[in-house]
N, C-alpha and C positions, 0 to 999 in steps of 0.2 A: 567841918557840915558840906556833904555830899552836892551838887548841884542837884539841882532839881530834876525830873525828866521831863516835864515842855521844854528848858533852856535850852537841855542837851537838843532835840527833835528842833526844835531852832537853830540850835546852830550848825548844826548837823545837814537841818538843809540851804543853810547856807551858804555851808563848806560847799555844796558837790554844785550849788546851780556858781560859786567863783571857778569849779573847775571846769565845766563844761561850760563855760564863757572862756574859759580861758588857753583850750585843747583847741589843738591840730590836728586833721581829721585827714585820712588818707584822699579823700578826694578834694581835698583843698593842694595837696602836691604830690600826686600821681600824674606822670607826664602820659602821652599815649593812650587818655581816654576816650572809648567811641563815644561822640555826638547823640548817633541811635541808641544807645541804653541807658543813658541819662541827660535829660533836655535842657538843663542848667547849663551842660557844657555847648559851644555856641561849634556849629559845622560851616566849615567856611570852601568855597565855589573849588573846582578844581581848576586854576588860573596859573600855577606853577611852567615858567617859559625858561629858566635860565638864561641871561642875557651877559654876552659878555661885559665885563667895566668900561665906561667908555671917559677916556681921560677930560680932566680939566684942569682946569688954569692950575697952580699951585704944586700938582702931581710931580714925580720926578722917576725919571727913565735910565736904568742901567743899560746899554749897548754894549754886546760887544759884536767883532766884527771877525770872522772867519777869508781866510785867504789860504790859498797855495802858495803866496807871493809872500816872504816872510817882509816885504821890505812893508805892503800892504798893513801886516797884524800889526807893525812896529808902527805905525806911521798912525793908527786911530789906537790904538791900547796901548802908548810909552807909557801911559799915564798909570796905567794900574797898575804895567808892569813891573814899572820902577819903582810902587807901594809896599815890593815884597820883596829886593833884592834880588829884580829880576824873572823871580819865580812866576810868571804870570801862569801857567797850568792852575797850580798850588794852590795862588792867591785869590784864580775863578771860579776854583771848583768850593772853598771854602767860604766863598761870599755866596754862591750859588745857593749853599744850603739856609742861606736867611735872607732869600732875595727878595723876601716881601716885608722883612725888618729892616732894621737899625743899624748902622755900624759906620766905620770909621771909612770904607771904601764909600756907602750910599752917599756920606757929607761931601766927601772931596769930586767924586768921580761919576756927577751924573747929571742928568741935563734934566734943566726944569724948563716944564709947560707954563709959557709966561702969560700975562695977562690980556693981552692978544690971539692967545691960542695957536703960539706958532713957539717951537723949541730951536734954537740954535746949534747948527752939526756944522763939525769940519767940513772944511770941502764945501763940501755942499750949502749952509747959511740956511735960510731960515725958509723950514717948514711949516706947516697949518698942521697940526697932532689933535686938538682938542675935541671932541666926540668921537675919536676915533678909538679903535681897539688894540692892543699891543702886534697881533696879527695883521691889520691895516699899518700897523704902523712897520713891522720891518718887512714889508710888501717894497713902500713906499720910498725905506731907503735901501733897500736892495734895486729898486730900479733905479733912484738917483746916481748912489754909489756906479750902478754898475757903464752909465754917460761916460765915465772919468776912467773904465778899470774894467780894462778889455778880457776876453776868455783867454784860458790858459789849456790848451788840448781840449778833451772832451771834461775838461772842469772848469764848473761858472769857476770865476775868478773872488768874486765876495758873496757870501749870507752873514747877516746878524741875526740877533740873538735881543727879544727886548723883552725887560723886567720892568714891570711897578715897582719900587721902592717905597720904603716906608707908610704902608699904609696900616692904619691903626684905628679901632673902633675902643669906645671907653662902656663902663657896665656901673649903672649904680644902682645899690641892693641896702637891703638892712645892713649887709655885710662889710659895707664902704663904697669905695668905687676906687677905680683903678681902670689906664690905658694901658690896654695888650695891642701887637702886632698880629696882621693878620699875615701870617705863613703861608697859605696856601691858595689858587685860586677859587675857590667854592666853598666857603667858609660856611656853615649852617647856625642856627640860631642854639643850635644844642651842644654845637664841638665850643661855640662862642664864651659860651657860660660856665662851661666845662673847662674850660679856658682859663677863666677868671676866678673856678671851685667856687661852681654853685652859686647862688641868692641868699640862701637860709633856711632854715625851715619855718619862719616869722614871712617871708616875702608873700605878696599875691600876685599867683600867677595867672589870676583869671585876668588882669589888667597890665599886661605889659606893654608898653610906650615905648616907642624906638622914633627920633629924633632925628632923618636924613637929610640929605641935603641931593635935589633935585633939581635938574636944568636951571640952576643961578637961584633957587627959592628953598626953603627952610619950611618940612611938611612934618606933622606928627600922625604916628602910624599907630591902632592901640589892636589888642587881638590876647584872647586867649591863650596863653602858654602849653597849658593841661590836654587840648584839645588834638585829638591824633590824625585830623584834619590838615592842624600846621603845616606837614609834608609836603601838602599839595598847595600852598597857596601860597600869595606873594611875599611875602611873610618871613618864608623860609629859608633862604641865602642875607647874610649880613653882608654887606657895601663898606667899603672907605669909611670915614670919620664918622657911622654910625653911633647915636651916645643910647644906650640898654639903659633903660630904666626900669626898677620893677619896685611900688612900693609896699610899705610895711601895709601887714593888715591892721585894719581895723579893730580898736578893741585891744592889742595884744600886748598892753604892759606887761604884765605877766603872763609866763604859758607854762605847759608841761608836755610833754613828747612821748610819754609810753607810761607803761603802767606805775612802775614805781614807784615815779616817779609823782603818777596822781594821787595814790596808795599814803607816800610819804607828805604831800600836801595835809591830802585832809588829815591826818593822825596829828601833825604838827596844830594843823587849825583847832581841832577839837583838843585836844591838847591845854594850847594857850587858852582858848576860850573858859576850859573848866580852872586854871591859874588864877585865868583874871574875875570870873563870879565866885570864887573861894575867899580874892583878896578883900570883893566886894563886900560879902557876906558877912567877915571877921569885922570886916572896917565899923559894919552897921552892928552889927551886934556888941564890938568895944565901945559903942559913941552909946546904945544905950546903957549900960555897965554905967556909964561915969553919970547918968542925969538922978 
């Protein structure tokens, strides 16, 4: 027995409605959309001004001291040098490639910013570094070490490299959760999500939230990642310890992302509906025949 035409019409309408409700459109996932062309995309003001990261309590600094005097280098870099069979330069260069990540060197031979905002450096003692950037710490260390070490001819006897290590951020999205290393000084939101493997088709890019520590307080900032204006906003750069949260699109218990899948969903729905209808009709017919 063939299903009636009204039944097929109803079933087709239901399948199409479910299909449209579960579709993810390009407007929902495409980045760099122009707010001027789509009023649903917010426009952000031109507030971008990158500020060097200011040290906080708990940050770890890797410090290397340069000098034409080998005794000075051995004095301050002995621990690092000995950790790789006295091959200091090879070890340091290998470390420098991952200077914003983690590793055995960063675990053992770094200087932590203490709760009172100071770091304890050999010979110099306690220096207040919280609130300073790495360039300011470099200048401070060179000044302090310069009082102990004299110049050698036309060369300044001491120069210092300062890097922040063990800097990370986290991403929570429909794809899962993970923590990643910040391996460059200026990491954009796009680079951060690319490193995390994107956030998946079913994530709501219009409501991205970032949990950020600022001046001892935790704040939550929200923005639309799809907007082209994000490049010029305060949300563009990721800071250490940021937690990026991208929630799942509402009502997306299931979904389709291409035409082939759409056709397959409709065909499967109609086929299954026809099968159920035919089965029900046979049961009804059989029950009438037994009476």
